[in-house]
Each structure stands twice: as structure tokens, then as C-alpha cells.
C-alpha positions in Angstrom: -14.0 7.9 -14.4 -17.5 6.4 -14.3 -20.1 6.0 -11.6 -21.8 2.6 -11.1 -25.6 2.6 -11.2 -25.8 2.2 -7.4 -26.0 5.5 -5.6 -27.3 5.5 -2.0 -27.2 8.7 0.1 -25.6 8.1 3.5 -27.7 8.0 6.7 -26.1 8.0 10.1 -27.6 6.9 13.5 -25.5 7.0 16.6 -27.7 7.2 19.8 -25.1 9.7 21.0 -27.3 11.0 23.9 -27.1 7.6 25.6 -23.3 7.8 25.6 -23.2 11.4 26.8 -25.5 10.6 29.7 -22.8 8.5 31.2 -20.2 11.2 31.3 -19.5 13.8 34.0 -21.9 16.8 34.0 -19.1 19.2 33.0 -18.3 17.1 29.9 -22.0 16.9 29.0 -22.3 20.6 29.1 -19.2 21.1 26.9 -20.8 18.8 24.3 -24.3 20.2 24.5 -24.1 22.1 21.2 -24.9 20.2 18.0 -21.6 21.5 16.4 -19.6 19.9 19.2 -21.2 16.5 18.5 -20.7 16.6 14.7 -18.1 14.1 13.7 -17.2 13.3 17.3 -15.0 10.2 17.4 -14.3 9.6 21.1 -14.2 11.3 24.5 -11.1 10.6 26.6 -11.2 10.8 30.5 -7.8 10.4 32.1 -7.3 10.8 35.9 -5.7 14.2 36.7 -6.1 15.6 33.2 -8.6 17.8 31.4 -11.2 15.7 29.4 -10.7 15.7 25.6 -13.0 15.3 22.6 -11.4 13.9 19.5 -12.5 14.6 16.0 -10.9 13.7 12.6 -7.6 15.5 12.6 -8.1 17.6 15.8 -8.4 17.4 19.6 -10.5 19.8 21.7 -10.2 20.2 25.5 -13.5 20.0 27.4 -13.5 22.7 30.1 -10.7 23.4 32.5 -11.2 21.0 35.4 -9.2 17.8 35.6 -10.9 14.4 35.9 -11.2 13.2 39.5 -11.5 9.6 40.8 -15.1 10.4 41.7 -15.8 11.2 38.0 -14.5 7.9 36.9 -16.3 6.0 39.6 -19.6 7.7 38.5 -19.1 6.6 34.9 -18.2 3.0 36.0 -21.3 2.7 38.1 -23.5 3.3 35.0 -21.6 0.8 32.9 -21.9 -2.9 32.7 -18.9 -5.2 33.6 -15.7 -5.0 31.6 -14.6 -8.1 29.6 -11.2 -9.7 29.3 -10.3 -7.1 26.7 -11.0 -4.2 29.1 -14.0 -3.1 27.0 -17.6 -2.4 28.1 -20.6 -1.1 26.2 -24.1 0.3 26.5 -26.9 -2.2 25.8 -28.6 -1.9 22.3 -26.0 0.7 21.2 -22.8 0.6 19.3 -20.7 2.7 21.7 -17.5 1.2 23.2 -15.9 2.2 26.4 -12.3 1.0 27.0 -10.5 1.2 30.3 -6.9 1.9 31.2 -5.8 0.4 34.6 -2.9 1.0 36.9 -0.8 -1.8 38.3 -3.3 -2.5 41.1 -6.1 -3.0 38.5 -7.9 0.2 39.2 -9.3 2.2 36.3 -7.4 5.4 35.8 -8.6 6.3 32.2 -11.5 5.7 29.9 -11.8 6.0 26.1 -15.4 6.4 25.1 -15.6 5.6 21.4 -18.7 6.8 19.5 -20.3 3.9 17.6 -22.3 4.9 14.5 -24.4 2.9 12.1 -23.8 4.4 8.7 -26.1 3.3 5.9 -24.8 4.0 2.4 -21.1 3.1 2.5 -21.8 -0.4 1.2 -22.3 1.1 -2.2 -18.5 1.1 -2.5 -18.3 -2.7 -2.6 -21.9 -3.7 -3.5 -20.7 -5.4 -6.7 -18.1 -7.4 -4.8 -20.8 -8.9 -2.4 -22.7 -10.3 -5.4 -19.6 -12.3 -6.4 -19.8 -14.5 -3.4 -16.0 -14.3 -2.9 -14.4 -13.7 0.5 -13.6 -10.0 1.2 -10.9 -8.5 3.4 -11.0 -4.9 4.6 -7.8 -3.2 5.6 -7.0 0.2 7.0 -5.6 2.1 10.0 -7.6 2.2 13.2 -10.5 4.7 13.0 -10.9 4.7 9.3 -14.3 3.0 9.4 -13.6 -0.7 8.9 -16.1 -1.9 11.6 -18.7 0.5 10.4 -18.5 -0.8 6.9 -18.4 -4.4 8.2 -21.7 -3.8 10.0 -23.5 -2.6 6.9 -22.1 -5.4 4.8 -23.5 -7.9 7.2 -27.0 -6.2 7.0 -27.0 -6.1 3.2 -25.9 -9.7 2.9 -28.6 -10.9 5.3 -31.5 -8.6 4.3 -31.0 -7.7 0.6 -29.2 -10.8 -0.6 -31.0 -13.3 1.7 -27.8 -15.0 2.9 -27.5 -16.9 6.2 -25.0 -14.6 8.0 -23.3 -15.1 11.3 -21.4 -12.3 12.9 -18.5 -13.3 15.2 -18.7 -10.4 17.7 -15.6 -10.6 20.0 -16.0 -7.3 21.9 -19.7 -6.7 21.0 -18.4 -3.9 18.7 -20.2 -5.0 15.6 -23.7 -5.6 17.0 -23.5 -3.6 20.2 -23.7 -4.6 23.9 -26.3 -6.8 25.4 -28.0 -10.0 24.3 -30.1 -8.4 21.6 -28.1 -7.4 18.5 -28.3 -3.8 17.2 -30.7 -3.3 14.2 -27.7 -2.1 12.2 -26.8 -5.8 11.3 -30.3 -6.5 10.1 -31.3 -10.2 10.1 -27.8 -11.4 10.6 -27.2 -13.6 13.7 -24.6 -12.7 16.3 -22.3 -15.1 18.2 -20.6 -13.5 21.2 -17.1 -14.5 22.3 -16.4 -15.0 26.0 -12.7 -14.1 25.8 -10.8 -12.6 22.9 -8.3 -15.5 22.7 -11.3 -17.8 21.9 -12.3 -16.1 18.7 -10.9 -18.7 16.5 -12.8 -21.5 18.3 -16.1 -19.6 18.0 -15.4 -19.1 14.2 -15.1 -22.9 13.8 -18.1 -23.5 16.0 -20.2 -21.2 13.9 -19.5 -23.3 10.8 -20.0 -26.6 12.4 -23.2 -25.8 14.3 -25.2 -23.1 12.5 -24.7 -23.7 8.7 -23.8 -20.1 7.7 -23.3 -19.0 4.1 -21.4 -16.0 5.3 -19.3 -15.4 8.4 -18.4 -11.8 9.4 -15.3 -11.3 11.6 -13.8 -8.1 13.0 -10.0 -7.7 13.5 -8.3 -11.0 12.5 -5.1 -10.5 14.5 -3.6 -13.9 15.5 -2.1 -16.9 13.6 -4.9 -19.2 15.0 -7.5 -16.8 13.7 -5.8 -16.7 10.3 -5.7 -20.5 10.2 -9.4 -20.7 11.2 -10.3 -18.3 8.4 -8.5 -20.6 5.9 -10.3 -23.6 7.3 -13.7 -21.8 6.9 -12.9 -20.6 3.4 -11.9 -24.1 2.3 -15.3 -25.4 3.5 -17.0 -23.1 0.9 -18.2 -20.4 3.4 -17.9 -16.8 2.3 -15.8 -14.7 4.7 -16.0 -10.9 5.3 -13.3 -9.7 7.7 -11.1 -6.8 8.7 -7.4 -6.6 9.5 -5.1 -3.9 10.6 -2.7 -2.7 8.0 -2.8 0.1 5.4 -2.1 -2.0 2.4 -1.5 -5.6 1.1 2.2 -5.0 1.5 1.7 -4.8 5.3 0.1 -8.2 5.3 2.8 -9.7 3.1 5.4 -8.5 5.6 3.4 -9.7 8.6 4.3 -13.4 9.3 1.3 -13.8 11.5 -1.3 -12.7 8.9 0.5 -13.4 5.6 -1.6 -16.6 5.2 -4.6 -14.4 4.6 -3.2 -13.4 1.2 -1.6 -16.8 0.4 1.5 -16.9 2.6 5.0 -16.2 1.5 7.8 -18.8 1.1 11.4 -18.8 0.1 12.0 -21.0 -3.0 15.4 -22.1 -4.3 15.4 -22.5 -8.1 17.5 -24.7 -10.2 20.2 -23.1 -12.4 18.1 -23.5 -15.6 14.9 -22.0 -14.0 16.9 -19.1 -12.5 18.3 -18.3 -15.9 14.9 -18.6 -17.5 13.4 -16.2 -15.0 16.4 -13.9 -15.1 16.4 -13.9 -11.2 18.5 -15.0 -8.3 18.3 -18.7 -7.3 16.5 -17.9 -4.1 13.2 -16.0 -4.6 10.0 -15.3 -2.6 6.8 -16.8 -3.9 3.2 -17.1 -2.8 2.7 -20.3 -1.0 -1.0 -21.0 -1.6 -4.2 -19.4 -2.9 -5.3 -16.4 -0.8 -7.9 -17.0 1.9 -9.5 -13.7 0.6 -9.6 -13.4 -3.2 -10.8 -9.8 -2.8 -9.3 -7.1 -0.7 -10.0 -3.4 0.0 -7.6 -0.8 1.3 -9.5 1.9 3.1 -7.4 5.0 3.0 -10.3 7.2 4.2 -14.0 6.9 4.7 -14.5 8.2 1.1 -11.6 6.7 -0.7 -11.0 2.9 -1.1 -8.6 0.9 -3.2 -10.0 -2.4 -4.5 -7.9 -5.4 -5.4 -10.1 -7.7 -7.5 -7.3 -10.3 -7.9 -5.3 -10.6 -4.6 -3.3 -13.5 -5.9 -2.1 -11.6 -9.0 -1.4 -8.5 -6.8 0.7 -10.5 -4.4 2.6 -12.1 -7.2 3.4 -8.7 -8.8 4.6 -7.3 -5.4 6.9 -10.2 -4.9 8.4 -9.6 -8.4 9.0 -6.0 -7.5 6.2 -4.7 -9.7 3.6 -2.0 -8.9 0.1 -3.2 -8.1 -2.9 -1.7 -10.0 -5.9 -1.5 -7.7 -9.1 0.2 -8.7 -9.7 3.5 -6.9 -13.2 4.1 -5.7 -14.4 7.4 -4.2 -17.7 8.2 -2.5 -19.2 11.5 -3.4 -21.5 13.6 -1.1 -24.6 12.5 -3.1 -23.8 8.8 -2.5 -22.5 8.2 -6.0 -19.4 6.1 -6.4 -16.7 7.2 -8.9 -14.4 4.6 -10.3 -10.9 5.1 -11.6 -8.5 2.5 -12.9 -4.9 2.8 -11.9 -2.8 3.3 -15.0 -0.6 0.4 -15.9 3.1 0.7 -14.8 5.9 0.9 -17.3 8.5 -1.8 -17.7 9.8 -3.0 -14.3 13.2 -4.2 -13.3 13.6 -7.6 -11.8 15.1 -7.7 -8.3 18.4 -9.0 -9.5 18.6 -6.4 -12.3 18.0 -3.7 -9.7 20.9 -5.0 -7.7 23.2 -5.2 -10.7 22.2 -1.7 -11.8 21.6 -2.2 -15.5 18.7 -2.2 -17.9 17.3 -5.7 -18.4 15.0 -7.5 -20.8 11.5 -8.4 -19.7 11.3 -10.6 -16.6 9.1 -13.2 -18.4 10.9 -15.1 -21.1 10.3 -18.5 -22.9 12.1 -21.4 -21.4 13.8 -22.1 -24.7 15.4 -19.4 -26.9 13.9 -19.2 -30.4 16.2 -19.9 -33.4 18.4 -16.9 -34.2 16.8 -14.6 -36.7 17.7 -11.2 -38.0 16.8 -8.6 -35.3 15.9 -5.1 -36.6 18.0 -2.3 -35.1 16.1 0.4 -33.1 15.8 3.8 -34.8 18.5 6.0 -33.2 16.6 9.1 -34.2 13.4 8.1 -32.4 12.9 10.2 -29.2 13.6 8.4 -25.9 10.6 8.1 -23.5 11.8 11.1 -21.5 13.5 13.1 -24.2 11.1 16.0 -23.9 11.3 16.1 -20.1 14.9 15.0 -19.4 16.1 18.6 -19.1 14.3 21.9 -18.8 14.0 24.0 -21.9 15.0 27.7 -22.0 15.0 29.2 -18.6 12.9 26.6 -16.8 14.5 25.4 -13.6 16.3 22.1 -13.5 14.4 19.8 -11.1 16.9 17.8 -9.0 16.1 14.9 -6.7 18.8 14.4 -4.1 19.5 11.0 -2.6 21.6 11.2 0.5 22.0 15.0 0.0 20.2 17.5 2.1 18.0 20.1 0.6 19.9 23.0 2.2 23.2 21.8 0.7 21.7 21.5 -2.8 20.0 25.0 -2.5 23.3 26.5 -1.2 25.2 25.1 -4.2 22.6 26.4 -6.6 22.8 29.9 -5.1 26.5 30.0 -5.2 26.4 29.1 -8.9 23.5 31.4 -9.6 21.8 28.4 -11.2 18.0 27.9 -11.6 17.6 24.7 -9.7 14.5 23.3 -8.0 15.0 20.6 -5.4 12.1 18.1 -5.5 11.2 15.0 -3.3 9.4 12.8 -5.8 11.0 11.0 -8.8 7.8 11.8 -10.9 8.7 15.5 -10.6 12.4 15.3 -11.2 14.5 15.9 -14.3 17.6 14.3 -12.9 18.7 12.3 -9.8 21.8 13.4 -7.9 23.0 10.8 -5.4 25.8 10.3 -2.9 28.0 7.3 -3.7 26.6 4.2 -2.0 23.4 5.9 -0.9 21.3 4.9 -3.9 21.8 1.2 -3.1 20.2 1.8 0.3 17.0 3.1 -1.4 16.1 0.5 -4.0 12.6 1.8 -4.4 13.9 5.3 -5.5 16.4 3.6 -7.8 13.7 1.5 -9.4 11.4 4.4 -10.0 14.2 6.5 -11.5 15.1 3.7 -14.0 11.5 3.1 -14.9 11.1 6.8 -15.7 14.4 7.0 -17.5 15.8 9.6 -15.1 19.5 10.4 -15.6 21.5 9.5 -12.5 24.6 11.3 -11.5 26.7 10.0 -8.5 29.2 12.1 -6.5 31.9 10.9 -4.1 31.1 13.1 -1.1 28.5 15.6 0.1 30.9 18.5 0.1 29.8 21.8 -1.3 32.5 21.6 -4.0 31.3 18.2 -5.2 27.7 19.3 -5.4 28.7 22.5 -7.2 30.7 20.5 -9.8 27.7 18.2 -10.3 25.3 21.0 -10.9 27.8 22.6 -13.3 27.9 19.4 -15.3 24.2 19.2 -15.4 23.9 22.9 -16.4 26.3 22.4 -19.3 24.1 19.8 -20.9 22.3 20.9 -24.0 18.5 21.3 -23.6 16.7 18.0 -24.1 19.9 15.9 -24.6 21.5 13.3 -22.4 25.1 13.6 -21.1 27.7 13.2 -23.8 25.0 12.8 -26.4 26.1 11.0 -29.5 25.0 11.8 -33.0 22.8 9.3 -34.9 25.8 7.9 -36.8 27.6 7.1 -33.6 24.4 5.4 -32.4 24.2 3.3 -35.5 27.8 2.2 -34.9 27.1 1.3 -31.3 24.1 -0.8 -32.3 26.1 -2.6 -35.0 28.9 -3.2 -32.4 26.3 -4.7 -30.0 24.7 -6.9 -32.7 28.1 -8.4 -33.8 29.1 -9.0 -30.2 25.9 -10.9 -29.5 25.9 -13.0 -32.7 29.6 -13.7 -33.0 30.6 -14.1 -29.3 27.9 -14.3 -26.7 25.5 -16.7 -28.5 27.9 -19.1 -30.2 30.7 -19.1 -27.5 28.7 -18.5 -24.4 31.1 -15.8 -23.2 30.1 -12.3 -21.8 31.2 -9.3 -23.8 31.8 -5.7 -22.6 31.0 -3.0 -25.2 32.6 0.4 -25.6 31.6 3.3 -23.3 28.5 5.1 -24.6 26.1 7.8 -23.5 23.0 6.9 -21.6 20.6 7.1 -24.5 22.7 4.7 -26.6 23.1 2.4 -23.7 19.3 2.1 -23.4 19.1 1.3 -27.1 21.8 -1.3 -26.8 20.0 -2.9 -23.8 16.8 -3.0 -25.8 18.6 -4.8 -28.6 20.1 -7.3 -26.2 16.6 -7.9 -24.8 15.3 -8.9 -28.3 17.9 -11.7 -28.3 16.4 -12.8 -24.9 19.8 -12.1 -23.2 20.5 -10.0 -20.1 22.8 -7.0 -19.7 24.0 -4.6 -17.1 25.6 -1.2 -17.1 29.1 -0.7 -15.5 31.2 2.3 -14.9 30.3 5.9 -14.2 30.0 9.1 -16.2 31.6 9.0 -19.6 32.9 5.5 -18.8 29.5 3.9 -18.6 29.4 0.8 -20.8 27.1 -2.2 -21.3 28.1 -5.8 -20.5 26.2 -8.6 -22.2 25.8 -12.0 -20.5 25.0 -15.4 -22.1 21.7 -17.1 -21.3 
């Protein structure tokens, strides 16, 4: 971890008194104490219910009296008119009041959201603003996207001297009224008459006001996504927000996927499919992303930064794990950086479906001339040899797939076995799955294969079947895979694999199925096959597991 040079203590302004002055007297009295106002997110007034104050992770009732129609009418009299999105505001503040109406159009509920200008959060992405590339902020509602967007607009306009235009659909970024809130600095604000016209105002801003940066809150429709691409292609920097916890949410969202390049189904030719070691129909990115930079806001203090959105999307479509940079904001305003460790070898989508170890997904289009391939050292420890099974009296950590925790614990108690049931592949020593269930959870299967977890499959979820499986696992020698072969047997297995490849698969173009081997030897055989740039898959179960080698 390291901290960038920029360290800005946070400063918060909220004009909370002006919001509380609109509320019924009983609610004002309940929120009079400073402790009741600290971290207040919103006040909810629903007809016939006790008012509520919402804080991060908790809800507090305000008094005992239910809200009456007269209370709602009193609040509405002090507010300005509601727009087409059922939102109103308080002039020169950032607070937002949203209405819930009945079928007759009468207001029966109000959500009074506290708007705050937080100075200091921009330190999380200050270096990204200097790049001049478009930036997309993602996160669940209430995580602080609009607050960050507001300060980014101020820094771009005041500190970097950019011509910034804020597209303010609900007056949520720059506050209610015709004069923008000081939180956006010298940035200009264009209001939107109706939410459905946001995309038109975006284009109008570019055509009429020559901005260098356009700031948009909540891109949510296909027209707005298309307008964003049009603006980006004109050379204007975009800073925007979108709902979704991660890039994967946008990839799966057909309305917003164009923000990250769009997804298309491509049919490959036979030769290209063999070269890629994939199916003939694959998903690929359709174009360059509208936003080359993206930030996943998991909380107000923890952000994940994708500095290459195109590369991240490509990795996700290949079934690989993205590697964002983790940024955390400390109490003193310092930003701590942490690089996500690189993932281990990944399994291409087709290999995951076939269920066998595979060579790397990327391979040259033409195979190099056949040359002697050195055999792996059978006595070298496998990647998980020290953690494959517990040593001594340490409990065996079992991850059950399709098997309930109570069933696994009951089977362990009946055998008097030291077994710990875990939920995460990273914590497991072995994976115990019901037949057919593992195919319904490809993510778990992929993680198990990446980490070299032994996988044991049983026919049914009966207590007897689970007991037999645990007995088999308990009989394994400490640190050794099932039916572990001695080094001499491994040498013979590798020699068998080499002869099959060089005498049958390569010259004759026919697949070959090798003799059954233990899991450790199967992994070594698959590695040897990968050096020939061929693919392989494991077939059979238990002691009958064997490797099948396929021609290129």
C-alpha cells in the first residue's frame, strides 16, 4: 500500500436547518439534538405512519404520533412545485424532497433526502481528472455518487480551469432555484425541463456552449447512453454516474452496455475457434467504451478503480477475473492504494463446460515445429500440496455444493470426524458436490479448478452417501491427493502422454484417451499437453478419472 501525495481533510456543509424548518414541529423536536442530525440521510413522512429518520445501516422512529394529512399539507405549502419526476427542492440548497402519490394524484408520502456538499472526496480520483479521459462512477443508491460528482465538477472548473457544464435533470447536483449552489464552483448548470429530455439537453450543451467537460447524473436510458457516445466522439470529456454495483452489471444491462463498449455475439470460423480454444459463438466487445475510466463505489471510503475499461470488459467476457485498483480514504484524508493481485490461470468458457484442465486461452495461430518437450518434475510440489488436506489433527475444511450445512455436520458427527463446513472456495481443502449440481454453479467450479481443489461428486444427498464421502476423504494421507501415485508411476504416465501426442494425436489427427490416473498426475499430463499447444479434458469419476487429448 502507498498513499498518493494528495491528502485533503473532508469538510461537509449541509444547510440542514433549512430542511428541518419545513418538517412538522414534532419531527423538528425529535431531531433537535446534534447527535440526531449526525449522518442523517433522509426523513420519511408517510400518511398514517410514525415519521422515520434513516441513517447508514439503521432506521429510527421520530416520536409516537402518526403523520396526518395536515402535516403533509403544511410541508407542501413551504415547498416549490414538483417536477415531472415528482421531486422538489429548497432554493440554494442541495436537499431533495420526493413525493409518493395515490391514484388520485394526492401526496400521501414524502422522502426528504439530506443533500450535503462534501469537500475532500475528490482526492480518491484526482489523478484520473488530470488524464482528460471520460470517467464513469457506479454504485448502489445512497453510496455518494452525486456528492462525488458535485465536487468533481468544482475541481474541474476551479482548480483545472476547464469549461464545465452540468446537466442537472432534477436540480440534484447544483440545488434548487435558478442560481447554482456554490458546491459546483464556476461550473455552469443547464436545467432539464422533463427527465425524458435529458439526452436532448446533453446534445444542446455541446452544440451551443462549447464545453470541455460535461457532467451528468444518472445515465439510465438508451437515448442517454447514445447521446453520451456522441458527445465523447466529439472530443468532450464526460463525467457521469450510473446505477450498478460493478462493471458486470453494465455488461448485462442491454440498455447501458454501450457505456462500456457494448456486447455482441460473434460466430467464429472453424480455424479461429480452434486457435482460440473456444466455442464457435462467443461474446465480444462491440466498440471502444464511451468511458475509458470507471470507478465502483462500494462505500464512501472504499472505491475500486478500473483504469482500462476496455481490457477489463474483455477479461470478463473471457471468464477471467478483473484486477481493479483498490482505493481507501482514511480519516485524515489520505488515500491508500492497493493493487489487486493477479489471478492464476483461468479456464476458458468451453473448458469449464467440458470439465478438464486446458492450455492457456491465447495461442499462436500456427503451431511451431515439433521440438522435444521437457517432462515436468513429478516430485515437484503441486500448487496446493501443502494445503490440499489438513495436517495432524487440523479439521478438514469442506465446501458443499448442493449439500446443506446441517447434513454435512450431521454426517461428520456420526463419524466423529473433525470436519469444518466452509462457504468460500478460498477457505476449503476439498469440494464435495451433488451430481449435476456443480454444473449449475460454474463460478464455484471455475474457482475450485483455479485453486486446485480436489472435487468429489456423490450421487445423492442421503446421509449414507455423505458419510461414505467423508470416510474416503478422511482415509487420504496427509498432504496427498486421492490414490496418489509414486514418482515412478508419474514418470510412466508422462511418458505415455508424450508418446500418445507425438505418435497419434499430432501425425494422425485423432484424439487419444490415456489410462486412469490420480488428480495430481492428471494435472501434470494436462500441463504437458498444453506445451504442445493442444487441448485436453478429464473424463470419468474417482479412480477412473482419465485424460483425453484432442487434435488442434
